[in-house]
C-alpha positions, 0 to 999 in steps of 0.5 A: 444512452440513445441516439435520435433517428435522423434522415436527411438528403442533401443535393449539391448542384453545380453547373453541369453536375448534380451530387447528392449525399444521404446521411442517416442515423438510427436510434440505438437501444442498449441490449443485453447482447451488446458488448464493450470492446475488451480492454485489459483491466488495469487497476492502479491501487498504488498509494503515494508516499505521502498518503501511505505515511499519513496518520491513518495511512497503511504504513506507520503502524505496519512499519513501527510494528515490524521495527518493534518486533525486530527491536524487542527480540534483538534487545532481549537477545543482546541483553541476555548475552551481554547484560547491557541495558536496552538504553545503552544498546540504543546509544551504541547502534552501529551504522550497519544496524541503522542501514538494516533498519532503513532497508526494512522501512524501505522494503515495507514501503515499496509494496504499499506504494505499489498497491500490492494486496496484503494477503495471508500466507499460512499462519502469517495473516495481516491481522496477526502481524498488526496484533503482534506488532502492537504487542511488540511496541508495548513490550518494547516500551515496558522493557525500557520503563522497567529497566530505567526504574530498576537500573538492572537488565530485565532478562 
């Protein structure tokens, strides 16, 4: 970007008075010493709810993986404790459990829509969470199929 050098003098004459205005501009060349005014960096990495829930968005696999990890562990625990099949457990879900699952979905969506970066914390990395979530989804389906075919609790 450069400005063009321009000089112009204008004389305004009025009866009994003479006024002059001088306008000038010089060509500016960018130099390495020129700095921009400092403004705080406000990067908005937030995602809308619609974009987060798209087929290839960040939310579906993460939320389904978290729900599958929790669901598989709880189904195995209750099946071991009571001998009730997983399908029967799903039929008798209480309102409290449904509200807890809804809260887990909401708590997973908020950081995604706010644009919080998913960082590793010790052994808990985003990659490990995705892999474990995928394994839990497969295990949940495998448990349902095996119990349906056999008709007896797996654990």
